[in-house]
C-alpha positions in Angstrom: -62.3 -42.3 76.2 -63.5 -38.9 74.9 -66.7 -40.3 73.5 -67.6 -42.0 76.8 -66.7 -38.8 78.7 -68.9 -36.6 76.5 -71.8 -39.1 77.0 -71.3 -39.3 80.8 -70.7 -35.5 81.2 -73.7 -34.6 79.1 -76.0 -37.0 80.8 -74.9 -35.9 84.3 -75.1 -32.2 83.6 -78.5 -32.4 81.8 -79.9 -34.4 84.6 -78.8 -32.1 87.4 -78.6 -28.6 85.7 -82.3 -27.7 86.3 -81.9 -28.1 90.1 -78.3 -27.0 90.3 -77.4 -24.7 87.3 -73.8 -24.4 88.4 -73.3 -28.2 87.9 -72.0 -27.7 84.4 -69.2 -25.5 85.7 -68.4 -28.1 88.3 -68.3 -30.9 85.7 -66.0 -28.7 83.5 -63.6 -28.2 86.4 -63.8 -31.8 87.5 -62.9 -32.9 84.0 -59.9 -30.6 83.9 -58.7 -31.6 87.3 -59.2 -35.3 86.6 -57.1 -34.9 83.4 -54.1 -33.5 85.3 -52.4 -36.7 86.6 -53.0 -38.4 83.3 -51.4 -35.7 81.3 -48.5 -35.9 83.7 -48.4 -39.7 83.4 -48.4 -39.5 79.6 -45.2 -37.4 79.8 -43.6 -39.4 82.6 -43.9 -43.0 81.5 -41.6 -45.0 79.2 -44.3 -47.7 78.8 -46.5 -47.5 75.7 -49.2 -49.4 77.5 -49.3 -47.0 80.4 -49.1 -44.0 78.0 -52.1 -45.3 76.0 -54.0 -46.0 79.2 -53.3 -42.5 80.5 -54.3 -41.1 77.1 -57.6 -43.0 77.4 -58.4 -41.6 80.8 -57.3 -38.2 79.7 -59.7 -38.5 76.8 -62.5 -39.4 79.2 -61.7 -36.4 81.4 -61.5 -34.1 78.3 -64.9 -35.5 77.2 -66.5 -34.4 80.6 -65.1 -30.9 79.9 -66.1 -30.8 76.3 -69.7 -32.0 76.9 -70.3 -28.9 79.0 -68.1 -26.3 77.4 -70.8 -24.5 75.3 -73.7 -25.4 77.6 -72.0 -23.7 80.5 -70.9 -20.8 78.3 -74.5 -20.2 77.1 -75.8 -20.2 80.7 -74.0 -16.9 81.3 -74.2 -15.2 77.9 -77.3 -13.3 77.0 -79.0 -15.1 74.1 -78.8 -12.0 71.9 -75.0 -12.0 72.2 -74.3 -15.7 71.9 -73.3 -15.8 68.3 -70.8 -12.9 68.7 -69.6 -14.3 72.0 -69.0 -17.8 70.5 -67.1 -16.3 67.6 -64.8 -14.3 69.9 -64.4 -17.3 72.2 -63.4 -19.6 69.4 -61.2 -17.0 67.8 -59.3 -16.6 71.0 -59.1 -20.4 71.5 -57.7 -20.9 67.9 -55.1 -18.1 68.3 -53.8 -19.5 71.6 -54.0 -23.1 70.2 -52.0 -22.2 67.1 -49.2 -20.8 69.3 -49.1 -24.0 71.5 -47.0 -26.0 69.0 -44.4 -23.2 68.9 -44.3 -23.0 72.7 -44.1 -26.8 73.0 -41.2 -26.7 70.5 -39.4 -24.0 72.5 -39.8 -26.0 75.7 -38.8 -29.2 73.9 -35.6 -27.7 72.5 -34.5 -26.3 75.9 -35.7 -29.1 78.2 -37.6 -32.0 76.7 -40.9 -32.8 75.0 -42.0 -34.5 78.2 -41.4 -31.3 80.1 -43.6 -29.4 77.7 -46.4 -31.9 78.1 -46.0 -31.9 81.9 -46.4 -28.1 81.7 -49.8 -28.6 80.1 -51.0 -30.2 83.4 -50.3 -26.9 85.2 -52.4 -25.0 82.7 -55.3 -27.5 83.3 -55.1 -26.8 87.0 -55.1 -23.0 86.3 -58.1 -23.4 84.0 -60.0 -25.4 86.5 -59.4 -22.8 89.2 -60.5 -20.0 86.9 -63.7 -22.0 86.0 -64.5 -22.6 89.7 -63.8 -18.9 90.5 -66.2 -17.8 87.7 -68.9 -20.2 89.1 -68.5 -18.9 92.6 -68.1 -15.2 92.0 -69.9 -14.4 88.8 -72.4 -17.1 88.0 -75.3 -15.6 90.0 -74.9 -12.2 88.4 -74.6 -13.5 84.8 -76.9 -16.6 84.8 -79.4 -16.6 82.0 -82.4 -18.8 82.5 -83.3 -20.7 79.3 
């Protein structure tokens, strides 16, 4: 699913980005929002078939997001700062990502593993809203024509 999502997301954004530069942010947010019900479904079902199907669609949605992550990032970061900004961005992502297993374990011990995975869907909604807010409120100011 992720490979197809990357291909579709990349093709769509590359096709429309010249005329509508914010489209990469919109595809990022769409991927995150599309993933939400399937993250929830992975945690809610007892069926392996449904879980695997949900994982496949989640992968597609994640691919949409992944295809545009750095392309959208580079649209709003001055080229002379892109290397440092990418390093900081990835460092923050790895630090937060490394804590996720501890947080998931904490939630799993107190509630259930399914509850921890369902919580992830809320963070995807939050991330999509932040992405859309950035596109609406800051894109015009920060956009760097390539």
